[in-house]
VOLO-867395 format. One record per residue: residue number from 1; residue in three letters; x, y negated, z of N, C-alpha, C, CB in turn. Coordinates in Angstrom, 3 decimals. Glycine has a CB too. Layout:
BEGIN
<rec num="NUM" residu="ALA" n_x="X" n_y="Y" n_z="Z" ca_x="X" ca_y="Y" ca_z="Z" c_x="X" c_y="Y" c_z="Z" cb_x="X" cb_y="Y" cb_z="Z"/>
...
end
This chain:
BEGIN
<rec num="1" residu="MET" n_x="-4.999" n_y="-16.688" n_z="30.761" ca_x="-5.690" ca_y="-16.449" ca_z="29.512" c_x="-4.696" c_y="-15.879" c_z="28.497" cb_x="-6.347" cb_y="-17.754" cb_z="28.984"/>
<rec num="2" residu="GLY" n_x="-5.026" n_y="-14.753" n_z="27.869" ca_x="-4.132" ca_y="-14.098" ca_z="26.928" c_x="-4.144" c_y="-14.765" c_z="25.567" cb_x="-4.504" cb_y="-12.651" cb_z="26.786"/>
<rec num="3" residu="ALA" n_x="-3.093" n_y="-14.561" n_z="24.852" ca_x="-2.979" ca_y="-15.128" ca_z="23.510" c_x="-3.847" c_y="-14.324" c_z="22.543" cb_x="-1.496" cb_y="-15.143" cb_z="23.037"/>
<rec num="4" residu="VAL" n_x="-4.424" n_y="-15.015" n_z="21.589" ca_x="-5.265" ca_y="-14.361" ca_z="20.596" c_x="-4.365" c_y="-13.876" c_z="19.465" cb_x="-6.379" cb_y="-15.327" cb_z="20.063"/>
<rec num="5" residu="GLY" n_x="-4.442" n_y="-12.593" n_z="19.192" ca_x="-3.598" ca_y="-12.006" ca_z="18.161" c_x="-4.244" c_y="-12.078" c_z="16.790" cb_x="-3.281" cb_y="-10.573" cb_z="18.502"/>
<rec num="6" residu="PRO" n_x="-3.543" n_y="-11.589" n_z="15.793" ca_x="-4.083" ca_y="-11.578" ca_z="14.436" c_x="-5.250" c_y="-10.594" c_z="14.339" cb_x="-2.981" cb_y="-11.210" cb_z="13.415"/>
<rec num="7" residu="THR" n_x="-6.169" n_y="-10.875" n_z="13.445" ca_x="-7.305" ca_y="-9.981" ca_z="13.246" c_x="-6.864" c_y="-8.751" c_z="12.464" cb_x="-8.453" cb_y="-10.708" cb_z="12.513"/>
<rec num="8" residu="ARG" n_x="-7.722" n_y="-7.758" n_z="12.452" ca_x="-7.430" ca_y="-6.526" ca_z="11.716" c_x="-7.246" c_y="-6.833" c_z="10.228" cb_x="-8.564" cb_y="-5.486" cb_z="11.918"/>
<rec num="9" residu="ILE" n_x="-8.061" n_y="-7.726" n_z="9.714" ca_x="-7.982" ca_y="-8.098" ca_z="8.298" c_x="-6.645" c_y="-8.773" c_z="7.990" cb_x="-9.150" cb_y="-9.034" cb_z="7.919"/>
<rec num="10" residu="GLU" n_x="-6.170" n_y="-9.626" n_z="8.885" ca_x="-4.877" ca_y="-10.290" ca_z="8.680" c_x="-3.736" c_y="-9.278" c_z="8.681" cb_x="-4.638" cb_y="-11.351" cb_z="9.767"/>
<rec num="11" residu="VAL" n_x="-3.816" n_y="-8.299" n_z="9.569" ca_x="-2.774" ca_y="-7.271" ca_z="9.636" c_x="-2.793" c_y="-6.422" c_z="8.366" cb_x="-2.966" cb_y="-6.375" cb_z="10.887"/>
<rec num="12" residu="LEU" n_x="-3.979" n_y="-6.034" n_z="7.906" ca_x="-4.077" ca_y="-5.252" ca_z="6.671" c_x="-3.581" c_y="-6.051" c_z="5.466" cb_x="-5.525" cb_y="-4.803" cb_z="6.440"/>
<rec num="13" residu="HIS" n_x="-3.871" n_y="-7.338" n_z="5.450" ca_x="-3.390" ca_y="-8.192" ca_z="4.361" c_x="-1.856" c_y="-8.258" c_z="4.373" cb_x="-3.995" cb_y="-9.618" cb_z="4.482"/>
<rec num="14" residu="LEU" n_x="-1.278" n_y="-8.383" n_z="5.555" ca_x="0.181" ca_y="-8.390" ca_z="5.673" c_x="0.760" c_y="-7.079" c_z="5.157" cb_x="0.608" cb_y="-8.624" cb_z="7.136"/>
<rec num="15" residu="TYR" n_x="0.154" n_y="-5.957" n_z="5.542" ca_x="0.622" ca_y="-4.638" ca_z="5.090" c_x="0.571" c_y="-4.548" c_z="3.562" cb_x="-0.235" cb_y="-3.507" cb_z="5.725"/>
<rec num="16" residu="LYS" n_x="-0.542" n_y="-4.957" n_z="2.976" ca_x="-0.683" ca_y="-4.896" ca_z="1.520" c_x="0.326" c_y="-5.796" c_z="0.818" cb_x="-2.097" cb_y="-5.287" cb_z="1.112"/>
<rec num="17" residu="GLN" n_x="0.591" n_y="-6.960" n_z="1.390" ca_x="1.572" ca_y="-7.872" ca_z="0.810" c_x="2.983" c_y="-7.278" c_z="0.875" cb_x="1.533" cb_y="-9.226" cb_z="1.535"/>
<rec num="18" residu="LEU" n_x="3.304" n_y="-6.626" n_z="1.990" ca_x="4.617" ca_y="-5.984" ca_z="2.118" c_x="4.773" c_y="-4.876" c_z="1.078" cb_x="4.806" cb_y="-5.411" cb_z="3.543"/>
<rec num="19" residu="ILE" n_x="3.740" n_y="-4.057" n_z="0.912" ca_x="3.793" ca_y="-2.974" ca_z="-0.074" c_x="3.896" c_y="-3.550" c_z="-1.488" cb_x="2.544" cb_y="-2.063" cb_z="0.048"/>
<rec num="20" residu="LYS" n_x="3.087" n_y="-4.543" n_z="-1.781" ca_x="3.089" ca_y="-5.163" ca_z="-3.112" c_x="4.457" c_y="-5.743" c_z="-3.450" cb_x="2.021" cb_y="-6.263" cb_z="-3.192"/>
<rec num="21" residu="ASN" n_x="5.043" n_y="-6.474" n_z="-2.517" ca_x="6.344" ca_y="-7.094" ca_z="-2.776" c_x="7.469" c_y="-6.076" c_z="-2.778" cb_x="6.629" cb_y="-8.166" cb_z="-1.744"/>
<rec num="22" residu="SER" n_x="7.312" n_y="-4.984" n_z="-2.062" ca_x="8.319" ca_y="-3.922" ca_z="-2.097" c_x="8.369" c_y="-3.279" c_z="-3.476" cb_x="8.023" cb_y="-2.858" cb_z="-1.025"/>
<rec num="23" residu="ARG" n_x="7.228" n_y="-3.185" n_z="-4.124" ca_x="7.159" ca_y="-2.560" ca_z="-5.452" c_x="7.764" c_y="-3.426" c_z="-6.548" cb_x="5.723" cb_y="-2.249" cb_z="-5.800"/>
<rec num="24" residu="LEU" n_x="8.067" n_y="-4.674" n_z="-6.241" ca_x="8.624" ca_y="-5.582" ca_z="-7.246" c_x="10.124" c_y="-5.398" c_z="-7.462" cb_x="8.352" cb_y="-7.005" cb_z="-6.846"/>
<rec num="25" residu="PHE" n_x="10.770" n_y="-4.633" n_z="-6.597" ca_x="12.208" ca_y="-4.419" ca_z="-6.747" c_x="12.477" c_y="-3.568" c_z="-7.977" cb_x="12.800" cb_y="-3.751" cb_z="-5.487"/>
<rec num="26" residu="ASN" n_x="13.451" n_y="-3.982" n_z="-8.776" ca_x="13.832" ca_y="-3.206" ca_z="-9.952" c_x="14.637" c_y="-1.971" c_z="-9.577" cb_x="14.629" cb_y="-4.067" cb_z="-10.912"/>
<rec num="27" residu="ASP" n_x="15.452" n_y="-2.081" n_z="-8.567" ca_x="16.308" ca_y="-0.973" ca_z="-8.164" c_x="15.505" c_y="0.053" c_z="-7.368" cb_x="17.503" cb_y="-1.483" cb_z="-7.336"/>
<rec num="28" residu="TYR" n_x="15.549" n_y="1.294" n_z="-7.814" ca_x="14.790" ca_y="2.383" ca_z="-7.191" c_x="15.096" c_y="2.534" c_z="-5.713" cb_x="15.078" cb_y="3.685" cb_z="-7.897"/>
<rec num="29" residu="ASN" n_x="16.371" n_y="2.509" n_z="-5.346" ca_x="16.756" ca_y="2.735" ca_z="-3.950" c_x="16.234" c_y="1.639" c_z="-3.026" cb_x="18.270" cb_y="2.824" cb_z="-3.833"/>
<rec num="30" residu="PHE" n_x="16.352" n_y="0.393" n_z="-3.431" ca_x="15.818" ca_y="-0.706" ca_z="-2.622" c_x="14.295" c_y="-0.622" c_z="-2.531" cb_x="16.239" cb_y="-2.066" cb_z="-3.214"/>
<rec num="31" residu="ARG" n_x="13.657" n_y="-0.355" n_z="-3.679" ca_x="12.198" ca_y="-0.278" ca_z="-3.717" c_x="11.679" c_y="0.802" c_z="-2.765" cb_x="11.716" cb_y="0.003" cb_z="-5.148"/>
<rec num="32" residu="GLU" n_x="12.252" n_y="1.989" n_z="-2.843" ca_x="11.806" ca_y="3.088" ca_z="-1.977" c_x="12.142" c_y="2.825" c_z="-0.515" cb_x="12.441" cb_y="4.404" cb_z="-2.423"/>
<rec num="33" residu="PHE" n_x="13.278" n_y="2.191" n_z="-0.255" ca_x="13.644" ca_y="1.870" ca_z="1.124" c_x="12.622" c_y="0.929" c_z="1.753" cb_x="15.042" cb_y="1.240" cb_z="1.175"/>
<rec num="34" residu="PHE" n_x="12.289" n_y="-0.149" n_z="1.050" ca_x="11.363" ca_y="-1.129" ca_z="1.619" c_x="9.940" c_y="-0.587" c_z="1.713" cb_x="11.373" cb_y="-2.400" cb_z="0.787"/>
<rec num="35" residu="LEU" n_x="9.534" n_y="0.246" n_z="0.768" ca_x="8.225" ca_y="0.886" ca_z="0.879" c_x="8.172" c_y="1.788" c_z="2.109" cb_x="7.911" cb_y="1.698" cb_z="-0.391"/>
<rec num="36" residu="ARG" n_x="9.197" n_y="2.614" n_z="2.274" ca_x="9.252" ca_y="3.534" ca_z="3.418" c_x="9.323" c_y="2.761" c_z="4.731" cb_x="10.463" cb_y="4.479" cb_z="3.295"/>
<rec num="37" residu="ARG" n_x="10.142" n_y="1.729" n_z="4.755" ca_x="10.305" ca_y="0.937" ca_z="5.985" c_x="8.998" c_y="0.253" c_z="6.380" cb_x="11.412" cb_y="-0.116" cb_z="5.802"/>
<rec num="38" residu="SER" n_x="8.285" n_y="-0.291" n_z="5.416" ca_x="7.008" ca_y="-0.950" ca_z="5.696" c_x="5.993" c_y="0.044" c_z="6.240" cb_x="6.461" cb_y="-1.623" cb_z="4.433"/>
<rec num="39" residu="ARG" n_x="5.875" n_y="1.179" n_z="5.575" ca_x="4.907" ca_y="2.189" ca_z="6.020" c_x="5.240" c_y="2.717" c_z="7.407" cb_x="4.858" cb_y="3.347" cb_z="5.028"/>
<rec num="40" residu="GLU" n_x="6.514" n_y="3.021" n_z="7.634" ca_x="6.911" ca_y="3.587" ca_z="8.926" c_x="6.756" c_y="2.594" c_z="10.064" cb_x="8.344" cb_y="4.065" cb_z="8.865"/>
<rec num="41" residu="SER" n_x="7.049" n_y="1.330" n_z="9.825" ca_x="6.925" ca_y="0.354" ca_z="10.912" c_x="5.461" c_y="0.131" c_z="11.284" cb_x="7.577" cb_y="-0.981" cb_z="10.513"/>
<rec num="42" residu="PHE" n_x="4.572" n_y="0.137" n_z="10.304" ca_x="3.153" ca_y="-0.006" ca_z="10.628" c_x="2.625" c_y="1.246" c_z="11.317" cb_x="2.337" cb_y="-0.294" cb_z="9.358"/>
<rec num="43" residu="LYS" n_x="3.088" n_y="2.401" n_z="10.873" ca_x="2.644" ca_y="3.642" ca_z="11.500" c_x="3.141" c_y="3.734" c_z="12.941" cb_x="3.131" cb_y="4.852" cb_z="10.694"/>
<rec num="44" residu="ALA" n_x="4.358" n_y="3.288" n_z="13.193" ca_x="4.929" ca_y="3.350" ca_z="14.545" c_x="4.202" c_y="2.419" c_z="15.510" cb_x="6.414" cb_y="2.995" cb_z="14.508"/>
<rec num="45" residu="ASN" n_x="3.683" n_y="1.319" n_z="15.011" ca_x="3.012" ca_y="0.338" ca_z="15.867" c_x="1.494" c_y="0.409" c_z="15.768" cb_x="3.473" cb_y="-1.054" cb_z="15.511"/>
<rec num="46" residu="LYS" n_x="0.996" n_y="1.490" n_z="15.246" ca_x="-0.430" ca_y="1.669" ca_z="15.021" c_x="-1.254" c_y="1.588" c_z="16.306" cb_x="-0.671" cb_y="2.991" cb_z="14.351"/>
<rec num="47" residu="HIS" n_x="-0.709" n_y="2.086" n_z="17.397" ca_x="-1.474" ca_y="2.195" ca_z="18.638" c_x="-1.115" c_y="1.128" c_z="19.663" cb_x="-1.266" cb_y="3.551" cb_z="19.241"/>
<rec num="48" residu="LEU" n_x="-0.577" n_y="0.006" n_z="19.233" ca_x="-0.266" ca_y="-1.070" ca_z="20.176" c_x="-1.553" c_y="-1.660" c_z="20.746" cb_x="0.572" cb_y="-2.173" cb_z="19.489"/>
<rec num="49" residu="ASN" n_x="-1.558" n_y="-1.877" n_z="22.054" ca_x="-2.727" ca_y="-2.470" ca_z="22.703" c_x="-2.422" c_y="-3.829" c_z="23.315" cb_x="-3.254" cb_y="-1.540" cb_z="23.773"/>
<rec num="50" residu="ASP" n_x="-1.168" n_y="-4.058" n_z="23.648" ca_x="-0.764" ca_y="-5.320" ca_z="24.268" c_x="-0.826" c_y="-6.436" c_z="23.225" cb_x="0.669" cb_y="-5.210" cb_z="24.877"/>
<rec num="51" residu="SER" n_x="-1.621" n_y="-7.462" n_z="23.500" ca_x="-1.813" ca_y="-8.524" ca_z="22.509" c_x="-0.516" c_y="-9.265" c_z="22.192" cb_x="-2.856" cb_y="-9.511" cb_z="23.005"/>
<rec num="52" residu="GLN" n_x="0.349" n_y="-9.446" n_z="23.184" ca_x="1.615" ca_y="-10.140" ca_z="22.930" c_x="2.526" c_y="-9.297" c_z="22.039" cb_x="2.327" cb_y="-10.468" cb_z="24.258"/>
<rec num="53" residu="ALA" n_x="2.530" n_y="-7.980" n_z="22.237" ca_x="3.330" ca_y="-7.095" ca_z="21.388" c_x="2.800" c_y="-7.110" c_z="19.958" cb_x="3.327" cb_y="-5.655" cb_z="21.945"/>
<rec num="54" residu="ILE" n_x="1.484" n_y="-7.162" n_z="19.812" ca_x="0.879" ca_y="-7.222" ca_z="18.479" c_x="1.263" c_y="-8.524" c_z="17.783" cb_x="-0.660" cb_y="-7.096" cb_z="18.571"/>
<rec num="55" residu="ILE" n_x="1.213" n_y="-9.621" n_z="18.519" ca_x="1.590" ca_y="-10.924" ca_z="17.959" c_x="3.061" c_y="-10.917" c_z="17.543" cb_x="1.326" cb_y="-12.057" cb_z="18.984"/>
<rec num="56" residu="ASP" n_x="3.925" n_y="-10.353" n_z="18.390" ca_x="5.354" ca_y="-10.286" ca_z="18.072" c_x="5.597" c_y="-9.460" c_z="16.814" cb_x="6.138" cb_y="-9.693" cb_z="19.248"/>
<rec num="57" residu="CYS" n_x="4.942" n_y="-8.305" n_z="16.715" ca_x="5.110" ca_y="-7.455" ca_z="15.532" c_x="4.568" c_y="-8.139" c_z="14.277" cb_x="4.405" cb_y="-6.108" cb_z="15.739"/>
<rec num="58" residu="TYR" n_x="3.449" n_y="-8.820" n_z="14.414" ca_x="2.860" ca_y="-9.530" ca_z="13.282" c_x="3.794" c_y="-10.641" c_z="12.799" cb_x="1.487" cb_y="-10.116" cb_z="13.668"/>
<rec num="59" residu="ASN" n_x="4.343" n_y="-11.402" n_z="13.729" ca_x="5.277" ca_y="-12.474" ca_z="13.361" c_x="6.542" c_y="-11.914" c_z="12.720" cb_x="5.643" cb_y="-13.308" cb_z="14.593"/>
<rec num="60" residu="ARG" n_x="7.026" n_y="-10.785" n_z="13.233" ca_x="8.189" ca_y="-10.130" ca_z="12.630" c_x="7.853" c_y="-9.673" c_z="11.212" cb_x="8.651" cb_y="-8.926" cb_z="13.493"/>
<rec num="61" residu="GLY" n_x="6.628" n_y="-9.178" n_z="11.024" ca_x="6.183" ca_y="-8.770" ca_z="9.696" c_x="6.124" c_y="-9.934" c_z="8.723" cb_x="4.830" cb_y="-8.117" cb_z="9.784"/>
<rec num="62" residu="LEU" n_x="5.680" n_y="-11.094" n_z="9.203" ca_x="5.648" ca_y="-12.288" ca_z="8.347" c_x="7.055" c_y="-12.716" c_z="7.946" cb_x="4.934" cb_y="-13.445" cb_z="9.064"/>
<rec num="63" residu="GLU" n_x="7.989" n_y="-12.623" n_z="8.881" ca_x="9.383" ca_y="-12.950" ca_z="8.563" c_x="9.941" c_y="-11.964" c_z="7.546" cb_x="10.251" cb_y="-12.946" cb_z="9.839"/>
<rec num="64" residu="ASP" n_x="9.648" n_y="-10.672" n_z="7.745" ca_x="10.102" ca_y="-9.651" ca_z="6.799" c_x="9.511" c_y="-9.891" c_z="5.414" cb_x="9.723" cb_y="-8.250" cb_z="7.299"/>
<rec num="65" residu="LEU" n_x="8.253" n_y="-10.312" n_z="5.372" ca_x="7.603" ca_y="-10.579" ca_z="4.088" c_x="8.290" c_y="-11.724" c_z="3.350" cb_x="6.121" cb_y="-10.904" cb_z="4.297"/>
<rec num="66" residu="SER" n_x="8.653" n_y="-12.772" n_z="4.066" ca_x="9.320" ca_y="-13.896" ca_z="3.393" c_x="10.692" c_y="-13.478" c_z="2.862" cb_x="9.469" cb_y="-15.093" cb_z="4.358"/>
<rec num="67" residu="VAL" n_x="11.406" n_y="-12.663" n_z="3.614" ca_x="12.701" ca_y="-12.154" ca_z="3.146" c_x="12.494" c_y="-11.248" c_z="1.934" cb_x="13.437" cb_y="-11.383" cb_z="4.280"/>
<rec num="68" residu="LEU" n_x="11.490" n_y="-10.393" n_z="2.012" ca_x="11.197" ca_y="-9.462" ca_z="0.927" c_x="10.854" c_y="-10.206" c_z="-0.363" cb_x="10.046" cb_y="-8.533" cb_z="1.321"/>
<rec num="69" residu="LYS" n_x="10.086" n_y="-11.272" n_z="-0.254" ca_x="9.734" ca_y="-12.063" ca_z="-1.435" c_x="10.975" c_y="-12.671" c_z="-2.078" cb_x="8.742" cb_y="-13.168" cb_z="-1.060"/>
<rec num="70" residu="ARG" n_x="11.836" n_y="-13.245" n_z="-1.255" ca_x="13.065" ca_y="-13.852" ca_z="-1.796" c_x="13.948" c_y="-12.799" c_z="-2.451" cb_x="13.848" cb_y="-14.575" cb_z="-0.683"/>
<rec num="71" residu="GLN" n_x="14.130" n_y="-11.682" n_z="-1.785" ca_x="15.023" ca_y="-10.650" ca_z="-2.302" c_x="14.460" c_y="-9.978" c_z="-3.551" cb_x="15.285" cb_y="-9.608" cb_z="-1.232"/>
<rec num="72" residu="SER" n_x="13.138" n_y="-9.824" n_z="-3.629" ca_x="12.565" ca_y="-9.203" ca_z="-4.824" c_x="12.729" c_y="-10.115" c_z="-6.040" cb_x="11.075" cb_y="-8.878" cb_z="-4.600"/>
<rec num="73" residu="ILE" n_x="12.667" n_y="-11.422" n_z="-5.824" ca_x="12.901" ca_y="-12.364" ca_z="-6.926" c_x="14.345" c_y="-12.256" c_z="-7.404" cb_x="12.584" cb_y="-13.819" cb_z="-6.486"/>
<rec num="74" residu="ILE" n_x="15.267" n_y="-12.187" n_z="-6.470" ca_x="16.681" ca_y="-12.026" ca_z="-6.831" c_x="16.888" c_y="-10.705" c_z="-7.560" cb_x="17.582" cb_y="-12.091" cb_z="-5.574"/>
<rec num="75" residu="SER" n_x="16.221" n_y="-9.652" n_z="-7.095" ca_x="16.339" ca_y="-8.337" ca_z="-7.721" c_x="15.867" c_y="-8.363" c_z="-9.170" cb_x="15.541" cb_y="-7.304" cb_z="-6.933"/>
<rec num="76" residu="GLN" n_x="14.853" n_y="-9.156" n_z="-9.452" ca_x="14.314" ca_y="-9.219" ca_z="-10.807" c_x="15.236" c_y="-9.959" c_z="-11.775" cb_x="12.960" cb_y="-9.887" cb_z="-10.787"/>
<rec num="77" residu="LEU" n_x="16.202" n_y="-10.687" n_z="-11.244" ca_x="17.151" ca_y="-11.387" ca_z="-12.106" c_x="18.157" c_y="-10.433" c_z="-12.742" cb_x="17.886" cb_y="-12.454" cb_z="-11.313"/>
<rec num="78" residu="TYR" n_x="18.334" n_y="-9.273" n_z="-12.128" ca_x="19.315" ca_y="-8.299" ca_z="-12.597" c_x="18.600" c_y="-7.033" c_z="-13.015" cb_x="20.369" cb_y="-7.997" cb_z="-11.508"/>
<rec num="79" residu="THR" n_x="18.949" n_y="-6.524" n_z="-14.190" ca_x="18.309" ca_y="-5.303" ca_z="-14.667" c_x="19.218" c_y="-4.111" c_z="-14.412" cb_x="17.967" cb_y="-5.410" cb_z="-16.167"/>
<rec num="80" residu="PHE" n_x="18.578" n_y="-2.997" n_z="-14.144" ca_x="19.295" ca_y="-1.755" ca_z="-13.901" c_x="18.717" c_y="-0.686" c_z="-14.812" cb_x="19.204" cb_y="-1.328" cb_z="-12.406"/>
<rec num="81" residu="ASP" n_x="19.560" n_y="0.274" n_z="-15.188" ca_x="19.059" ca_y="1.423" ca_z="-15.925" c_x="18.234" c_y="2.276" c_z="-14.980" cb_x="20.221" cb_y="2.245" cb_z="-16.552"/>
<rec num="82" residu="LYS" n_x="17.228" n_y="2.927" n_z="-15.524" ca_x="16.398" ca_y="3.815" ca_z="-14.720" c_x="17.230" c_y="5.013" c_z="-14.280" cb_x="15.144" cb_y="4.273" cb_z="-15.511"/>
<rec num="83" residu="LEU" n_x="16.981" n_y="5.456" n_z="-13.056" ca_x="17.649" ca_y="6.640" ca_z="-12.543" c_x="16.899" c_y="7.885" c_z="-12.994" cb_x="17.752" cb_y="6.590" cb_z="-11.006"/>
<rec num="84" residu="VAL" n_x="17.550" n_y="9.017" n_z="-12.907" ca_x="16.944" ca_y="10.281" ca_z="-13.310" c_x="15.720" c_y="10.599" c_z="-12.453" cb_x="17.967" cb_y="11.417" cb_z="-13.213"/>
<rec num="85" residu="VAL" n_x="15.745" n_y="10.216" n_z="-11.183" ca_x="14.647" ca_y="10.546" ca_z="-10.274" c_x="13.425" c_y="9.652" c_z="-10.463" cb_x="15.122" cb_y="10.448" cb_z="-8.848"/>
<rec num="86" residu="GLU" n_x="13.551" n_y="8.577" n_z="-11.225" ca_x="12.429" ca_y="7.670" ca_z="-11.443" c_x="11.560" c_y="8.184" c_z="-12.584" cb_x="12.928" cb_y="6.243" cb_z="-11.744"/>
<rec num="87" residu="PRO" n_x="10.255" n_y="8.252" n_z="-12.360" ca_x="9.377" ca_y="8.672" ca_z="-13.459" c_x="9.276" c_y="7.569" c_z="-14.506" cb_x="7.969" cb_y="9.036" cb_z="-12.927"/>
<rec num="88" residu="LEU" n_x="9.197" n_y="7.976" n_z="-15.762" ca_x="9.017" ca_y="7.012" ca_z="-16.842" c_x="7.554" c_y="6.599" c_z="-16.885" cb_x="9.469" cb_y="7.603" cb_z="-18.209"/>
<rec num="89" residu="LYS" n_x="7.301" n_y="5.344" n_z="-17.213" ca_x="5.916" ca_y="4.867" ca_z="-17.286" c_x="5.190" c_y="5.592" c_z="-18.409" cb_x="5.865" cb_y="3.328" cb_z="-17.508"/>
<rec num="90" residu="GLY" n_x="3.984" n_y="6.047" n_z="-18.114" ca_x="3.168" ca_y="6.724" ca_z="-19.113" c_x="3.467" c_y="8.199" c_z="-19.268" cb_x="3.340" cb_y="6.063" cb_z="-20.416"/>
<rec num="91" residu="SER" n_x="4.385" n_y="8.748" n_z="-18.487" ca_x="4.730" ca_y="10.164" ca_z="-18.645" c_x="3.937" c_y="11.065" c_z="-17.714" cb_x="6.206" cb_y="10.366" cb_z="-18.401"/>
<rec num="92" residu="ARG" n_x="3.101" n_y="10.488" n_z="-16.876" ca_x="2.315" ca_y="11.319" ca_z="-15.940" c_x="0.991" c_y="11.686" c_z="-16.493" cb_x="2.117" cb_y="10.617" cb_z="-14.636"/>
end
């Protein structure tokens, strides 16, 4: 009997949480890195069919989310000047 993997809704919720927490980084380089990494890892595993591989990726995503939450909180403790490449709020 195969293991039951996460539902589509659970996977989408994990993806949204990763994106949301990635946006909390004050530093532009970290923020863009984690956004890109989250998107690329989900895109790379989009066509997984093996339930055990899906479970492994989902569990890895949950671990990444917990690390991301901790690191984004630490990032918010330190302020950085905006970089030239960052758009100013309200300028679009």
